[in-house]
N, C-alpha and C positions, 0 to 999 in steps of 0.2 A: 347384557353386561351392565353391571351397576357401577363399577369402577375398574381400575387396572387389575385388581386381584379378586373380584367378586362377580360371579354369574348367578342367575336366579331363574327359577321356573315357578309357574303357578300351578298349584294342585287343584284339580277339579274332580277327578274320579280315581284317585290313587290312595285310598285309606291305608292299604297295606304298606305302601312305600313310606308314608308318614309314620306309621307305627314302627317300622323297621328303623327309620332314621332317629326316632326318639330313643331307641335302644342302642344304636350304634351310628354315630354321626359321620362315619367315613363313607364317602360316596365317590363314584366314578360316573361321569356322563360323557357320552359320545355324540358328536354332531357330525353327520355324514351327508354329503351331497349324493342323492340317490342315483344321479346320472353319471357323475364323474367317478363315483365310488371312492371318494377321498374325503377326509375330514380331520377332526381333532378329538383327542381324548383328554378330558380334564379330570383330575383327581383332587380331592380336598376334603374339607370338613363342612357339613351342612348344619344350618340353623333353621329350624321350622318356626315361621312367624305366622301365628294364627290370626284369622279375621277377629277383630275386636281389640287387638293390641295396637297401640299408637304407631308402632313402627310399620305395621301392615299397611296403614293408610298413607304412610310416607313412601312405601315401596310400590304401591298399586299403580301410580301414574306411569310407571315404566312398562306396564302391560296395556296393550291396546287391542282393539278388535272385538268381535262379537262375543268371545268367550271371557273377556276380562271381568264381567260382572258375575260370573259363576265361580271365580277363584275363591276357594275356602281357606287356603293357606298359601304362603309363599316360602319356597325353599331357597335360602340364600347360601351359596357355596363359596367359601374362601378357598380359592384354587392354590394348591401347593405344587402341582405338577401339571404340565401341559405338553402333549406330544402329538406329532402328526399321526394320522391313521390312514392306512390304505387297505383296500380290499385285497383278499387273496387272488382276486381275478387278475391282478397285475403280475402274479407269479408265473403266469403262462406266457409272458412276453407281450401282452396286449398294451397298446398305447392308450393314453387318456382319450384321445379322439375316437379310437375304435370302441372303447367301452361306452363313451357317451352316446355314440350312434346306436349301439346295440341296446342300451337301456332305454333310450328315447323310443326306439322302435317297439320294444316290449311294452312300454307305457301306452303308446298309441294304440296297440292292439287291445290292451285292457280297457282303454277309454276312447273308443272309436269316434264318439260324437263331441269330444272336447277339443277345443282349439288349443294348440300348444305352441308356444314360441321357443325357438332354440336360441 
């Protein structure tokens, strides 16, 4: 989150996404917790900021971690709509606790040697 109405992501290997956003800046991004199966849907208008532009280097400090140096462009999204998002898994009457347990178990089976904190 850059400010109260702007979120952003760094483009590393999505040239098709960048090409599409240059043609049509309308975008929707979903953030979902994979264990609770809940999140938020953000819609808005994207602005592609390329490496080499002065604003790119002003935005880059917002990105940390091993992949930050690989960012080729930053997509800044002015959010016009934000809504909660829930998985259809809740339609069957399951509780958040039940879904979290089920997806945690599934993850552990896929990653048996990885330590996972609940």
